Backbone as a ProteinNet text record, in pm:
[ID]
protein_1_A
[PRIMARY]
MTSSYREFHEPHGLPGGLGVLAYAGWQVLLGAGIAAMALGAIVLAWPEASLMVVGVLFGLYLLAIGILQLVGAFAAHIPGALRALGLVSGGLCVLLGLVSFRGPAQSILLLALWIGFGWLLRGVVLTGVALSTKDLPARGWQVFVGLLNVVAGILMIDLPFGSIAALTVVTGIFLLVMGVFEVFHAVQLRSHLKKALR
[TERTIARY]
6458	6369.9	6387.5	6269.3	6257.3	6286	6360	6380.6	6277.6	6150.6	6029	5980.1	6007.8	5960.8	6060.3	6189.4	6283.1	6297.7	6244	6203.2	6080.5	5964.9	5834.9	5857.1	5928.7	5931	6062.8	6168.6	6294.1	6321.1	6254.2	6316.9	6407.4	6523.1	6627.8	6717.2	6722.5	6819.7	6804.8	6723.1	6677.9	6584.4	6615.3	6531.5	6385.5	6294.6	6133.7	6083.6	5993	5944.7	6020	6160.3	6228.6	6291.8	6296.6	6343.1	6221.9	6070.6	5967	5944.7	5989.7	5949.9	6093.7	6211	6323.1	6324.3	6276.3	6271	6167.9	6036.9	5923.3	5982.2	6061.2	6078.4	6160.5	6273	6342.6	6287.7	6174	6076.6	5994.7	5945.9	5862.7	5924.9	6037.6	6106.5	6168.9	6201.9	6241.8	6091.3	6007	5872.4	5853.7	5863.3	5833.7	5922.1	6016.3	6154.7	6137.9	6107.2	6078.6	5956.2	5849.8	5745.2	5777.1	5870.6	5870.8	5969.3	6068	6132.7	6062.1	5964.1	5874.1	5774.6	5732.6	5645.5	5694.9	5841.2	5929.5	5946.1	6009.3	6034.5	5918.6	5797.8	5660.5	5620.4	5642.9	5615.9	5732.8	5857.2	5950.3	5931.1	5891.1	5873.1	5739.9	5634.7	5525	5462.9	5592.6	5564.1	5454.4	5382.7	5294.1	5157.9	5143.4	5040	4914.5	4825.1	4706.2	4716.8	4668.2	4633.6	4554.9	4480.8	4397.7	4473.6	4575.6	4624	4745.4	4816.1	4928.8	4840.3	4730.6	4657	4646.1	4588.7	4550.3	4676	4789.8	4915.8	4978.6	4981.5	5027.9	4925.4	4814.6	4703.8	4727.2	4750.5	4798.4	4897.7	4979.9	5143.5	5112.6	5052.2	5022.9	4923.5	4826.9	4738.1	4828	4899.2	5008	5098.9	5153.4	5243	5190.3	5062.5	4961.2	4947.8	4881.4	4844.3	4947.9	5081.1	5216	5230.9	5215.8	5252.2	5122.3	5021.2	4885.5	4935.3	4994.7	5002.7	5144.3	5245.4	5350.1	5342.2	5242.2	5230	5180.2	5127.1	5089.7	5191.3	5323.7	5429.4	5454.7	5495.6	5510.4	5640.5	5720.4	5835.8	5829.3	5697.9	5675.3	5595.6	5687	5621.5	5508.8	5422.3	5286.3	5288.7	5364.7	5374.1	5413.9	5501.4	5547.8	5431	5387.9	5228.1	5127.1	5108.2	5012.5	5049.6	5172.2	5222	5207.1	5232.6	5212.9	5079.7	4986	4817.6	4785.3	4811.7	4788.3	4871.6	4979.7	5073.5	4984.4	4986.7	4954.9	4771.9	4707.5	4550.4	4547	4635.1	4664.7	4711	4810.9	4854.1	4727.4	4636.6	4547.7	4459	4429.2	4308	4363.5	4471.2	4542.7	4527.9	4563.4	4567.1	4433.2	4325.3	4179.4	4139.1	4172.6	4140.1	4183	4304	4371.4	4306.2	4235.9	4095.5	3997.8	3939.6	3821.4	3822.8	3909.8	3910.8	3900	3923.3	3904.9	4054.7	4161.1	4272.1	4268.1	4239.8	4213	4331.2	4422.7	4532.8	4649.9	4750.9	4896.1	4947.3	4923.8	4951.1	4895.8	4762.7	4687.4	4795.6	4802.8	4845.1	4999.7	5095.5	5232.1	5206.5	5102.2	5053.3	5070.5	4970.6	4934.6	5038.3	5132.9	5243.4	5326.1	5349.5	5461.8	5442.3	5310.6	5244.4	5305.2	5247.1	5237.1	5403.7	5492.1	5624.3	5671.9	5624.9	5697	5652.4	5528.9	5469	5529.6	5552.1	5604.4	5776.7	5851.7	5968.4	5977	5884.2	5888.5	5874.2	5792.2	5763.9	5878.8	5928.8	6042.9	6147.1	6202.3	6298	6282.4	6166.5	6114.9	6136.8	6091.3	6101.6	6246.5	6302.4	6478.8	6514.9	6504.3	6587.2	6550.5	6420.2	6342.2	6413.1	6427.1	6441.2	6605.9	6694.2	6828	6868.2	6777.1	6821.8	6780.1	6731.5	6666	6784.4	6778.2	6893	6879.3	7009	7026.4	6946.9	6950.9	6887.2	6960	7077.6	7126.1	7096.6	7064	6973.4	6840	6779	6636.7	6635.5	6698.5	6699.4	6739.6	6821.9	6868.7	6760.8	6692.2	6566.4	6458.9	6432.4	6320.2	6379.8	6489.5	6534.8	6536	6551.7	6553.1	6377.2	6299.5	6146.7	6093.9	6205.9	6141.6	6154.8	6278.9	6359.2	6266	6249.8	6153.6	6015.1	5953.9	5822.7	5842.5	5923.5	5931.2	5942.2	6064.6	6076.4	5929.7	5856.3	5731.8	5627.6	5647.1	5526.9	5576.3	5691.8	5763.6	5776.7	5832.7	5877.3	5719.6	5734.4	5639.4	5641	5538.4	5513.3	5423.9	5464.5	5405	5313.8	5339.3	5311.5	5282.8	5207.2	5228.1	5324.2	5403.7	5509.8	5655.6	5626.2	5729.1	5718.6	5584.8	5564.4	5626.9	5564.8	5615.7	5755.9	5821.5	5966.9	6032.1	6000.8	6067.1	6017	5885.8	5858.3	5912.2	5922.6	5995.2	6130.7	6192.1	6340.5	6335.6	6254.6	6251.4	6206.2	6105.7	6081.6	6193.8	6263.9	6366.5	6477.3	6523.1	6643.2	6599	6456.5	6417.9	6402.3	6360.1	6347.8	6468.1	6577.2	6710.9	6764.4	6748.1	6796.4	6694.9	6570.9	6484.9	6546.4	6560.8	6604.1	6732.8	6830.9	6968.7	6966.5	6842.8	6831.2	6761.2	6674.3	6666.4	6758.7	6844.8	6954.5	7066.4	7087.4	7142	7051.1	6935.2	6860.2	6857.6	6860.2	6873.4	7014.7	7131.3	7250.6	7285.9	7215.4	7236.4	7136.5	7045.7	6974.5	7056.5	7111.9	7215.1	7314.3	7374.9	7459.7	7428.3	7311.5	7238.3	7207.2	7190.9	7172.3	7305.8	7421.5	7545.3	7550.4
910.1	1050	1121.6	1146.1	1243.2	1366.9	1447.5	1585.5	1673.7	1631.4	1707.9	1711	1550.3	1548.1	1618.5	1646.9	1710.5	1856	1909.3	2056	2085	1982.9	2048.9	2017.3	1900.4	1878.5	1928.8	1971.8	1994.8	2144.1	2244.4	2364.9	2435.2	2506.1	2575.8	2491.3	2347.6	2269.9	2234.1	2255.9	2219	2110.8	2014.7	1911.2	1953.1	1874.8	1873.9	2018.6	2103.8	2214.5	2309.5	2284.6	2389.8	2480.2	2444.4	2523.5	2625.9	2609.3	2690.2	2782.8	2721.6	2805.4	2911.3	2875.5	2970	3063.4	3030.7	3110.8	3251.7	3182.7	3279.6	3359.9	3293.4	3343.6	3452.3	3447.5	3595.5	3705.1	3686	3781.9	3843.7	3748.7	3769.6	3851.7	3819.6	3859	4013.5	4029.5	4154.5	4247	4205.6	4289.6	4318.7	4226.6	4263.2	4335.6	4341.8	4416.9	4555.6	4574.8	4717.5	4791.7	4695.5	4768.1	4782.1	4697.9	4726.9	4862.7	4860.8	4979.8	5123.9	5109.5	5206	5246.6	5153.9	5168.2	5210.2	5183.1	5249.1	5390.9	5419	5566.2	5653.8	5611.4	5686	5715.4	5614.3	5642.5	5712.8	5721.3	5807	5935.7	5943.5	6101.3	6147.8	6071.9	6116.3	6048.4	6079.8	6031.4	6064.7	6187.5	6233.2	6167.3	6090.1	6065.6	6009.8	6021.5	5997.5	5834.5	5765.9	5633	5564.8	5627	5531.1	5541.7	5622.3	5627	5521.8	5522.8	5426.7	5279.5	5273.7	5137.8	5078.2	5183.5	5120.3	5051.7	5160.1	5137.7	4991.2	5000.1	4870.9	4742.5	4757	4684.7	4609.1	4694.1	4656.5	4550.1	4614.5	4549.1	4408	4390.1	4289.1	4153.7	4236.2	4168	4122.8	4184.7	4133.9	4006.1	4027.1	3898.1	3805.4	3824.4	3710.9	3624.4	3697.5	3624.5	3551.1	3633.1	3540.3	3432.1	3424.4	3294.9	3229.9	3232.8	3149.4	3076.7	3179.3	3076.4	2998.1	3054.4	2968.8	2855.7	2840.9	2699.4	2634.6	2639.8	2503	2462.1	2511.2	2495.3	2325.7	2242.4	2110	2086.7	2138.5	2078.1	2123.2	2188.5	2235	2095.5	2065.9	1925.4	1987.4	1881.3	1904.2	1987.6	1962.8	2045.7	2186.2	2213.9	2350.8	2426.4	2334.6	2386.1	2440.2	2392.9	2403.5	2543	2540.8	2662.2	2777.3	2764.4	2852	2909.7	2815.9	2849.1	2936.8	2892.8	2948.7	3121	3101.8	3233.3	3336	3319.1	3380.4	3411.3	3304.3	3361.9	3458.1	3461	3555.1	3693.1	3676.2	3785.4	3863.5	3784.6	3840	3904.1	3819.1	3871.8	3994.2	4007.6	4116.8	4230.2	4217.1	4321.3	4385.1	4283.2	4330.4	4406	4371.6	4441.3	4584	4581.8	4716.2	4825.7	4780.6	4846.5	4889.4	4818.2	4838.4	4975.3	5039.3	5146.5	5129.1	5004.9	4994	5001.9	5047.9	5053.2	5186.9	5193.1	5316.2	5320.2	5226.2	5268.6	5226.6	5290.6	5262.5	5116.1	5070.1	4952.4	4856.7	4856	4756.3	4742.6	4843.9	4856.5	4786.2	4827.5	4768	4623.7	4580	4416.5	4363.5	4419.4	4345	4356.6	4463.5	4435.4	4363.2	4356.6	4255.2	4096.4	4076.2	3961	3917.7	4006.3	3974.4	3937.8	4013.9	3977.7	3877	3839.6	3730.2	3578.8	3600.3	3478.8	3437.4	3543.7	3556.4	3477.8	3555.8	3504.6	3373.6	3324.8	3183.6	3082.5	3098.9	3045.7	3060	3179	3166.2	3074	3087.5	3020.1	2889.9	2807.8	2679	2626.5	2694.3	2624	2636.8	2706.5	2725.3	2623.3	2617.6	2496.2	2347.5	2341.2	2205.3	2187.4	2270.6	2230	2247.9	2151	2134.4	2179.8	2166.8	2194.2	2349.6	2425.5	2565	2634.6	2708	2804.9	2901	2999.9	3113.7	3078	2952.2	2918.3	2986.3	3015.8	3101.4	3247.5	3303.4	3417	3417.9	3333.1	3311.6	3284.1	3206.8	3198.3	3327.8	3403.6	3520.6	3618.7	3623.2	3728.1	3689.7	3567.2	3514.6	3523.5	3522.7	3555.6	3719.5	3773.3	3920.6	3966.1	3909.3	3920.2	3910.5	3772.2	3727	3843.7	3889.1	3966.9	4123.6	4158.6	4291	4265.4	4167.2	4132.7	4130.7	4074	4054.7	4181.5	4285.6	4441.7	4501.8	4493.3	4562.2	4527.8	4414.3	4346.5	4413.9	4395.9	4431.5	4572	4659.6	4815.1	4877.1	4981.2	5030.9	5204.6	5230.8	5327.5	5423.9	5534.8	5656.8	5753.2	5732.6	5800.6	5748	5769.3	5741.9	5761.1	5897.2	5933.6	5841.8	5790.5	5662.3	5554.8	5504.5	5412.1	5374	5503.9	5498.3	5535.5	5591.5	5588	5469.5	5396.1	5263.3	5158.7	5156.8	5048.9	5096.7	5208.6	5263.1	5218.1	5245.3	5179.3	5027.1	4946.3	4820.7	4781.1	4841.1	4819.8	4846.8	4940.1	4970.2	4882.1	4825	4739.2	4593.6	4553.2	4455.5	4428.7	4537	4556.8	4546.8	4604.9	4596.7	4451	4387.3	4253.4	4141.8	4182.3	4105.2	4132.5	4238.6	4274.7	4202.6	4194.1	4159	3987.4	3939	3802.9	3746.9	3824.9	3812.2	3806.2	3901.3	3885.6	3773.2	3748.6	3607.6	3493.1	3475.7	3405.9	3354.8	3495.1	3477.8	3448.2	3488.1	3461.9	3277.7	3243.1	3068.8	3027.2	3079.2	3012.5	3025	3136.2	3145	3033.2	3021.9	2913.5	2766.6	2760.6	2630.8	2584.2	2683.8	2673	2627.4	2680.5	2650.4	2509.2
-6180.9	-6159.1	-6288.6	-6319.3	-6469.2	-6434.9	-6543.1	-6535.6	-6509.9	-6535.7	-6512.6	-6390.9	-6325.6	-6173	-6108.4	-6126.7	-6041.7	-6045.9	-6168.4	-6197	-6126.4	-6110.6	-6039.3	-5887.5	-5839.8	-5720.9	-5621.8	-5701.5	-5650	-5728.6	-5726.8	-5805.2	-5741.6	-5830.8	-5766.7	-5699.7	-5718	-5669.7	-5549.6	-5461.2	-5325.5	-5324.3	-5235.8	-5209.8	-5138	-5207.9	-5164	-5239.2	-5093.2	-5136	-5080.2	-5037.9	-4967.5	-5109.1	-5230.2	-5313.8	-5345.8	-5378.7	-5372.8	-5279.1	-5168.7	-5011.5	-5015.4	-5021.4	-5042.3	-5175.3	-5258.3	-5385.3	-5352.5	-5294.9	-5257.2	-5129.8	-5033.2	-4905.5	-4872.5	-4991.7	-4997.1	-5020.2	-5128.7	-5178.5	-5088.6	-4992.7	-4880.9	-4779.8	-4745.2	-4642.6	-4679.6	-4815.2	-4856	-4819.9	-4871.6	-4885.3	-4718	-4649.2	-4489.6	-4412.6	-4463.4	-4421	-4458.7	-4582.1	-4650.2	-4570.6	-4555.7	-4505.1	-4339.3	-4282.6	-4131.4	-4113.2	-4233.7	-4205.1	-4255.2	-4331.5	-4375.8	-4256.8	-4187.6	-4089.8	-3972.8	-3936.1	-3858.4	-3879	-4000.4	-4038.4	-4022.4	-4069.6	-4050.3	-3874.7	-3801	-3648.6	-3595.2	-3657.2	-3588	-3637.2	-3738.6	-3798.8	-3752.7	-3700.8	-3649.3	-3481.2	-3410.8	-3280.9	-3183.6	-3237.1	-3161.7	-3194.7	-3284.7	-3348.8	-3240.6	-3284.2	-3178.6	-3170.9	-3059.2	-3040.8	-3159.4	-3215.5	-3290.2	-3446.9	-3462.1	-3591.4	-3583.5	-3459.5	-3418.5	-3444	-3359	-3355.2	-3491.1	-3583.7	-3713.5	-3779.1	-3777.3	-3863.7	-3798.5	-3669.1	-3627.5	-3642.7	-3653.6	-3690.8	-3809.8	-3903.5	-4031.3	-4052.3	-3989.5	-3963.1	-3906	-3797.7	-3735.4	-3831.2	-3904.2	-3958	-4106.4	-4157.3	-4230.9	-4225	-4126.4	-4074.3	-4011.2	-3989	-3937.2	-4044.8	-4182	-4309	-4357.4	-4354.2	-4397.7	-4337.8	-4191.4	-4080	-4121.1	-4142.1	-4193.2	-4315.4	-4404.9	-4549.8	-4540.9	-4452.3	-4441.6	-4378.7	-4276.7	-4181.1	-4275.2	-4420.4	-4504.3	-4581.4	-4575.4	-4657.3	-4623.2	-4734.9	-4732.1	-4619.6	-4616.2	-4516.7	-4371	-4308.5	-4204.3	-4102.9	-4013.9	-3925.3	-3877.7	-3807	-3760.4	-3654.3	-3540.1	-3429	-3463.2	-3541.3	-3577	-3695	-3742.7	-3844.9	-3740.7	-3659	-3556.5	-3481	-3438.8	-3377.9	-3486.9	-3611	-3715.8	-3715	-3701.2	-3720.1	-3628.2	-3511.9	-3395.2	-3374.1	-3398	-3392.1	-3514.3	-3636.5	-3760	-3699.1	-3684.3	-3616.4	-3510.2	-3414	-3302.4	-3371.8	-3452.8	-3500.8	-3589.7	-3668.8	-3725.3	-3646.9	-3543.6	-3433.3	-3374.4	-3313	-3250.5	-3357.1	-3477.2	-3577	-3617.7	-3598.3	-3634.4	-3499.3	-3392.6	-3264.2	-3253.2	-3311.8	-3311.1	-3415.1	-3507.2	-3594.6	-3521.9	-3415	-3370.2	-3252.4	-3215.4	-3176	-3004.7	-2943	-2825.1	-2765.6	-2856.8	-2797	-2737.9	-2610.5	-2542.5	-2433.7	-2462	-2362.8	-2433.3	-2405.1	-2443.5	-2423.5	-2289.1	-2240.4	-2315.1	-2396.4	-2446.9	-2592.7	-2624.9	-2783.8	-2775.3	-2646.4	-2653.8	-2648.1	-2552.3	-2556.1	-2704.4	-2750.8	-2906.7	-2974.1	-2980	-3067.5	-3019.6	-2904.7	-2809.1	-2828.6	-2829	-2854.6	-2982.4	-3078.5	-3217.8	-3272.2	-3216.8	-3229.4	-3159.2	-3052.8	-2949.4	-3042.1	-3088.7	-3151.4	-3279.1	-3368.2	-3501.1	-3459.5	-3351.3	-3339.9	-3309.2	-3218.5	-3209	-3290.5	-3377.4	-3501.4	-3612.6	-3604.1	-3733	-3659.7	-3535.5	-3480	-3471.8	-3425.7	-3435	-3588.3	-3695.4	-3807.3	-3875.6	-3832.3	-3863.6	-3810.9	-3676.3	-3580	-3617	-3674.7	-3716.5	-3850.8	-3946.4	-4098.3	-4136.2	-4132	-4146.2	-4298.2	-4370.4	-4504.4	-4554.2	-4447.4	-4479	-4488.4	-4648	-4710.9	-4576.2	-4542.7	-4461.1	-4317.6	-4274.7	-4157.3	-4061.9	-4019	-3909.6	-3916.1	-4022.8	-4024.5	-3996.5	-4033.2	-4001.2	-3811.1	-3757.1	-3620	-3549.5	-3608.5	-3563.2	-3563.7	-3691.3	-3683.8	-3623.1	-3589.3	-3512	-3380.3	-3318.2	-3188.7	-3157.3	-3241	-3263.5	-3236.9	-3297.3	-3268.2	-3133.3	-3091.5	-2965.2	-2846.6	-2864.7	-2759.6	-2767.3	-2891.4	-2920.1	-2863.6	-2866.1	-2828.6	-2668.9	-2605.1	-2445.4	-2413.8	-2466.2	-2440.6	-2462.8	-2576.1	-2572.2	-2467.7	-2438.4	-2321.9	-2184.8	-2165	-2041.9	-2004.7	-2115.8	-2083.9	-2055.7	-1949.8	-1920.2	-2007.1	-2074.9	-2183.8	-2099.8	-2077.1	-2015.6	-2136.2	-2241.5	-2360.1	-2475.4	-2554.5	-2719.4	-2789.3	-2758	-2824.3	-2790.7	-2653.3	-2593.6	-2667.6	-2656.7	-2760.3	-2882.7	-2981.7	-3121.1	-3108.6	-3057.2	-3058.6	-3042.9	-2943.2	-2929.6	-3003.1	-3048.6	-3165	-3274.2	-3323.8	-3452	-3458.7	-3355.8	-3344.5	-3377.2	-3300.7	-3313.2	-3431.9	-3528.9	-3677.2	-3758.7	-3746.1	-3824.1	-3818.5	-3693.1	-3686	-3732.4	-3683.9	-3740.7	-3889.2	-3960.8	-4105.2	-4186.2	-4117.7	-4181	-4198	-4079	-4057.4	-4157.3	-4182.2	-4232.6	-4411.9	-4434.4	-4568.7	-4566	-4498.7	-4527.3	-4529.4	-4438.5	-4417.9	-4576.9	-4643.4	-4786.3	-4879.2	-4876.7	-4953	-4905.2	-4799.2	-4773.8	-4849.6	-4835.5	-4859.1	-5019.9	-5108	-5235.1	-5275.4	-5213.4	-5256	-5230.2	-5119.7	-5115.1	-5231	-5279.4	-5397	-5525.8	-5520.4	-5652.5	-5659.3	-5524.9	-5484.2	-5560.1	-5516.4	-5503.4	-5673	-5732.9	-5861	-5948.4	-5931.2	-5989	-5971.8
[MASK]
++++++++++++++++++++++++++++++++++++++++++++++++++++++++++++++++++++++++++++++++++++++++++++++++++++++++++++++++++++++++++++++++++++++++++++++++++++++++++++++++++++++++++++++++++++++++++++++++++++++

């Protein structure tokens, strides 16, 4: 195997496309974590925001994570079944995000359901990819972040919210917690990459 082949197909010392995925992955995770923490801080600082404002903010968030899932579904190491799940999950998150912009988010229940389904789908995909990819760097943290998204999604779907303030406070707390763990996961992934390069 020539060195140029190895540099192109096994960057960062990891087999196949895992090097490219891991290198880009820690940056995407860091960005997603910072965005989740920023949105969490905004909604916690502004809990009495109108349903329309909250719907647009969460619509942007669901749209962003949906697009990331759609792009991630085409990674070389993703098996066919998980690729399909990633496409469905990403597509639904994009759809839920777009629906949040339309204004029919006329009830707190619908908005909570949209956010909850987005997190639930994302969590299932993150966990599935981590469990099916043995060589994935920081695999344990991805499973943890995926399960955290699943739990947050289930709670958002199941909890009764009587006001927009209650919805924003609970969602803001979930976003802050998930954002912190995503940033920590990004740091762990970067650490694994540095060790692989040595």
